[in-house]
C-alpha positions, 0 to 999 in steps of 0.5 A: 698701114695706109690704105687697109681692107679691114679696119676693126673698130676697137672700143675701150675694155679688156674683156679677157687678159690683155686683150682688148674688144677688137684681138677676137674679131682682127685675128680671123680676118687676117687668116684671110690674108686680109690686111687688117688695122684695130684702131683704138677709136674712142683714143683716136679718130679714124684716118681718111684712109681708115674710113675708105677701107672696104669692110669695117667692123665695130667691136664691143666696149663698155661705154654706152651709145649714148653717152654724151662724150666727144668720142661718142659724138665723133663716132656716131658721126663717122658711123653715120657717113660709113653707112652712107657708104654702105647703103649705096654698095661701096662699104660692108660693115659689121657691128658686135654688142656695143658696135651692133648699137652704134650702127642701130642709133645711127640707123635710127637716131630717135630711139631710146636706150633700152634694157631687158626687163629681166635683166642682164643677158651674160653667159653662153646663151642660146639664140634663134637664127637663120638655121635654127638655135645656137650658143652664143657669148653674151655680157650685156645689160643694155639693148637695142630697143625692140622698136628698132626691128620695125625700122624701114630697111631693117630684118631681123636675123637672130633673137631669142626672150631674152632680147629681141634684137639679137641679130639684124640687116640693113640694107645689102651690106650692113648686120649687127650682132649683140652677142659676141660670136668671136668668143668661144666657150673658153673665152665665155668662162674667162670673160665671166671670172674677169667681170664677176663684179659687174654681174653682181653690180647688174643682178645677174647670177654669176653660178648660172652664168657660169654654168651656162658654159658647160650647159651650152657648149654642146651647141656651140659651134665654130661655125657661127663666127664662120658664117657670120663674120669670116665668111661675109669678110672674105666675099666682100674682098673677093674682086668682083664681089659685092658687100653682102654679110647677110649672103648666103 
């Protein structure tokens, strides 16, 4: 695809059987009729045409944004350049989990690695947002350092007691979410089953995490992925419209 509308930057790992982190992000955007390309950015650099796309969505993944390997360094350089475009209003950028952490690190490189004091956040978890509490899928033991909320241009949009920076915007056309708005309760249950060893390693109680799916599924809504992902992308691609992830 020579000139995509949306580039989904897919990191490493398979959170769901046979599906990478980009699949659940790309599917609803293709439903808009957008030209969407999923790029495994750790395996190859984005082309010039891909980097120039108007909309970019950075997926979750399994390699920390603080990794010093060549792929991470290259990605941070590309994201930094992309954010310059976004600040000018020339692109829309949305990050999910690791994607949000990469955006935060590109904006504030001096922030240190950070981990929630209460351990891994996993399951279907309540988060406070602009419209009130929502239930969202989580799978993270690293977080965006809480001091990021005080960085110039950053506005905190979502939070909870476990992880302060659950969602943010930076300027008019950049948004990041520590959680996974693209996962429904069935996805979360499958993710937990697939990552049981990780839950044990990171001291999260698997049975409690699984119970959260049943406990919170009544608070889950498909409107979340529509409001935080689909609608902003649709606005960004509309002729003559600005790139505004946080717009109403």
